[in-house]
Every structure is written in C-alpha cells, then in structure tokens.
KEMAR-823004 format. One record per residue (C-alpha): x, y, z. Coordinates in steps of 0.25 Angstrom, whole numbers, plus 5000, padded with zeros to 4 digits. Example, Ala and Ser with C-alpha at 12.3 -4.5 7.8 and 13.67 -1.06 7.14 Angstrom:
// KEMAR-823004
504949825031
505549965029
END
This chain:
// KEMAR-823004
550857035581
550656905574
550956915558
549756895550
550656845538
551056715544
551356595534
550156505532
550356375537
550956265526
549956165521
550256025525
549855915516
549355775522
550155655518
548955605509
549055725501
550455735494
550555825482
550255765468
551655755463
551955675474
550855575474
551055545460
552655545461
552655405466
551655335457
552355405446
553655355448
553155215450
552555215436
553855275431
554555145436
553555055430
553455125418
554455035409
553954915414
552554955411
553154995397
553854855395
552454795399
551654885389
552454845379
552754695380
551554645387
550254735386
550454795371
550654635366
549354595375
548554695367
549254665354
548854515356
547554565360
547354635347
548154525339
547054405344
545954485336
546654475322
547254365313
548554405314
549354405302
550654455301
550954505288
549454515282
548854595293
547954545305
546554515302
545454545313
544754425317
544154465331
543954355341
544354245331
545554225336
545054195350
543954095344
545054015338
545854005349
544853965359
544153865349
545553805347
545753675353
547253695356
546953815363
545953735371
547053625375
548053745376
547053805387
546753675395
548353655394
548653785400
547553765410
548053635415
549553675416
549153805423
548253735434
549353615435
550553725436
549853815446
549353715455
550653625454
551553755457
550653805468
550553675476
552153655474
552353805477
551653805490
552353665495
553853715490
553453855497
552953775511
554253695510
555353805509
554553915517
555353955528
556454055533
557653955531
558754005525
559153895515
557753895510
558154005501
558953915493
557753815492
556853925487
557853975477
558053835471
556453825470
556353955464
557453925452
556353885442
555654005443
556754095439
557253985427
556854015413
555553945409
556253885396
557353835403
556553765413
555653705403
556853665395
557353585406
556153525409
555953485395
557253405397
556753345411
555453305404
556153215393
555253105391
556352975390
556652895403
557952975405
557153105406
557353185419
555953175424
555753035419
556852985428
556453065440
554952995439
555652875437
556252855449
554752855456
554452755446
553652835436
553852795421
554552905412
553553015406
553453085393
553253215399
553253315388
553253225377
551853175380
550353235379
549953185393
551153235401
551653365394
550653465400
550953395413
552453405411
552453555408
551653575421
552653495429
553653595424
552753715426
552553675441
553853665444
554353805439
553153875446
553253805459
554353895464
553754015460
552553985467
553353925479
553954075480
552654145481
552154035491
553354065499
553054215498
551654185504
552154095514
553054215521
551654295523
551054185531
550854225546
551954125553
551054145567
549954065560
550953955559
551253955572
549853965578
549453845570
550753765575
550253795589
548853745586
549453615581
549053645566
549753535556
550553585544
549453555534
548553645544
549453745543
549753745528
548153735525
547753855536
548853945537
549853935524
548853905513
547754025517
548954125519
549554085505
548154115498
548554235491
549754165487
548954055479
548154155473
549354225467
550054085463
548754035456
548654165447
550154165443
550254015441
548954005433
549354115424
550754065423
550153925419
549153985409
550354065402
551353935402
552153945389
553653915389
553553785397
552553725387
553353785375
554753745379
554153595385
553253555375
552753665366
551353625369
551653485364
551453375362
550253385354
549753505362
549653435374
550353545382
549953655373
549553795382
549053915378
550353985378
551153885368
549753885360
549754035359
551154035356
551153935345
549754005339
550454145339
551954105335
551953975327
550553985319
550554135318
549154145323
549454275331
547954315334
547454175338
548754175347
548454305352
546954275356
547554155364
548454235372
547254335375
546454215379
547654175388
547754315393
546354315398
546254185404
547454225412
546654355416
545454285419
546254185428
546954295436
545554365438
544954245444
546154215453
546054355458
544654355459
544654225467
545854275476
544954405479
543754335483
544554235492
545254355499
543854425501
END
C-alpha cells in the first residue's frame, strides 16, 4: 500500500533566481568598502565644487558679507585681456605638451618594448620623473635654465654651436621652456601606457607581415598604430586635461612672468583669488576651466565612439 502522505518534492531554484538577500549582499559589501573614499571625495572635492559654483555668483567680501552679482563675474573674466592671454597660453602649452609627450612616449615605448630582463631597469629609470615631486622637478629645471653662459642647458646647446638662450628670463622663450620641461616629465607616463598597449598587439600579425616582406615602417603603420588607437584616445584626453590644468610648473618656474608671457589659467585664478582677494571672479574662472575640460572630454569621447563604430 502506497502512503498518500509522502513528503512533497523540494523546490529547486534556478541559478538566476537567488534570494533577494543574496543578490544585495555583493553590491552592499562593495559600497561599504567604497564608502570611506566616497565620503572623502564628497567633503574635499564635490562640496568645494558646489561652493565655488555658488561663490562665482557673488562679490565675495570676507567681513562685509557677500553681495549677489549674478553672472557679472563671468562677464568680467571673459572680457578681461589677461584672461584671454592666459587661455591662449594654456592652449598652446596643452597642445605642445600633449603632442610632444605622446610622440616621444611612443618612440621610447617602441625602443624598449620586449621581454628582455635588462629592460626593467631602463623602464624604471625612464619612469622616475613621474614619481618625483613636481615642485622638486621644477626647482631642478629652474637651476638648469640659468640664462648665463655657465647654465647647464646653455653649456649643452653650446656643444652643438647654439648661442646661450635666456630661457625663463625672456618673454619669447619662457612658455616654450615650460613646455620643454612638461614634455620631459609627461613622456615616461605616456611611454608606460604605450607599453601596456603594445602587450595586447597580436604577434602573429608581425610574423605574417615579416613573411610578406613588409618593412619596419609598414608594420608600424598598418599593425602597431591601428592597434594602439584606443591608447591614443586615452592619452590624448589625459594629456590635454593635464596641460590645461598645469599650475605647479608655471608657478615655480616663472609665476606667470616675465610680463605675463607664461601666465596660464590656473596661475591667473590663483592670483585673483589669493593675492587680489577677488574670490568671486576666481571662482568664475575655475568654473570656466571646469567647463572647458568637460567639453574637451566629451568631444574626445564622441570622436572615439564614432571612430569605433
């Protein structure tokens, strides 16, 4: 006789239907780990950004109370000739630094790319400028830029018959001198990104090209550069933002001089806010710089997606 009270079969859940508590456990743990960093970002980054946006609409008077001026600070800074010159200097510096560091970084990456063991020393030595404090680097270069005949760089260029240059002391060469130092410091960073990109290039393509008798230039043009296209987009975005927001190099080397020939946006905003006590105008300048950086990033990302499709 078969029992009619046999236990009902147990329900089995499909793998995609885990209990709600289990589904939330993973993201909850991740957010708990991220919470300290997010709190620091909120307090030291995002709140000051919103305060800066709010202050850009006021005439900031420390002990007299702020006065609402609307968009007058934006009109002041956009129509200011010094601000226009600083924008031009920032764009020139960003373009020169971006192109120079990317080209030299690619050349260095191609030269030292490979599995040889001794290359780790070369890569480490080349990467050292990136981990060195910017203020220390700028101070060393300021000494090297000594305009006298016994200046280090003037001695070096004298070996190839070039006359001594004033470097930072001249309105014609100050911005280019800062660009030279920025390229020197940015090149190792770009080089390491290129090295990481070269690892992902399919080696069988090089072997097939070698069998077909392709020259080194043709392999570089038709295999290496197309494979590194995503790396170029990333580096262009980062280098352009870094060039637009340059501050320490200019502040230590020239402080915007001589006669404003190397003044950039960041040094001008600093002077307006902390030397001339025009915090409202300085905040407006900071917002304009933020918007310029945001627009540049969006344009690069749109171009990258269009090219990818």
